[in-house]
C-alpha positions, 0 to 999 in steps of 0.5 A: 318182871318175867324179863327180870327173871328170865335166865340171861342168854349165852353167846353164841359160841362160833367154832374155829376158822378151821371147824368147817375144814375138818368136816370137809377133810375126809370127802376132800381126801377121798376125792382128791385121792380117788378122782381129782389126782387120777384125773390130773394124772390122766391128762398128763398121761395123754401128753405123754407116749405113756408105756408104763413098761418102758422108762422113758415115756416122751412127750408128744403134746396133743399128738395123741388127740390128733391121731384120733382124728387122722385116719391113716394112724392105727388108733383111729379105726378102732376108736371110731368104731368103737364109738360107732358101737356105743352110739347104736346101744345109746339110740337103741336103749335110751328111747325103751329106758325112758318110756317103759319106766315112765308107763310103768311109774303111772301104773304104779302111781295108782291105788291097786291091792299088791302095789308095794309088792310089785314096785319091788318086784320091778325095782329088784333086778337093779340090785343084782351086779353087771357079772350077775346079769352077764353071766346069767344071761350068757346061759339064757341066750346061748344058741344051743343050750340056752333057756330061751331058745328052748322056750321058744321051741316048746311054744313054736314062737321060734317059727316067728323069728325064722320067719323074720331071717333068724337062724335055727337056732335064733343066734341071740349072741353070734350074729346081728341083729339079735346081739344088740336085740340081746344086749339092749333087752337084758340093760333095759331089763336090769335098769327098768327099776331104777328109772321107775323109781325115779318117775314115782317119786316126780309123779308124786310131786305133782299136785293132784288139783292139777289132774282134779281141775283139768278132769273138771274142764272135760281133759281127756287122758292124753290131754292131762298127760300132755299138759299137766304130768310132763311139765310136772316132770321136767326137771326128773325128765331132765335127770333120767334122760341125762343118767340114762345117757351117760350109762348107755354111752358107758356100757362096758360090762354086758358086752364084754361078759355076754358077746366079748364084742362080737360078732367081729368087733360090732359090739366092742364099745369105746369103753371095751376099746379104750381098756383094750388100747390101755392095758392091752396095747400099753398105749396108756397116753392113747387110751387117756386121750380116747377116755377124755375126748368120750368125757368131753363129748358126753359132757357137751351132751349132758349140758345141752340135755338140761338146757333143753328140758330145763324149767324156763318159767321157774316156779311158775311153769307148773301153774303155767301147765295147768293153765295150758291144760285148762286151755287145751281141755276147753277147746277139746271139749 
């Protein structure tokens, strides 16, 4: 009787075939206008001797790419010097941006008074724009008028730096290696909060019972970190490593605003060379070739990062990490 009294079900309405495309249209329009079309046009430009002030733009094929590997070409030395400077910055900054945020995230993952406030303080510098950070620290690190050298003089800590070979005043922005120390330090201070928040989210996804089981088995703090925390953070580590590597390899604003690529050209990164080649020397074809060569290199490194840190055990990887932790704990006890 209840089935007889129940109202008849209405058939589900299916939208027209074009309904999904209508929802996708805004994204496709923006992506096509600002990403896909410029990328295709950039490839076309890299195959030409493209000077936007000249009416003729002759086709050169892969000549612009070949020049980047020809030691006799004009762009060879400038491009690879920029790549070398980029490599120095990546090697110097990425380890700090991987380890320090993880340590901070583990500390902020504990329960203590003021934890929420400290999380906000750690993340706060990340909301600043690169122009604000660059101009601010250009004044803070100025060798003659900067606040940092003044504070070091008041606390007598400048004597330690002088013993390490620094001049008087310490040339934070005018001599090496202090210029790299400044750029790396400012970048770590500025972007530390983003990686910390990502690590925090990953730590909260690691089941608490794994830590309890390892602690019952007698695992030390180091063993719990190695066999429980790191396996649980494997996908997060892959994401943080890749994003940090890409961001460091594309560093531009800090060096441009704080050192202008100096002293000499020692901090002129690859992006600075590409910008100067394209907009300063009007060699847009060569600049496009540089950009695509850099993109290919970064893409290969990103794929290698994800492959090396991939979860080889699928969903069972976390359980295997817990078993490994218990075996390690049992062996230690």
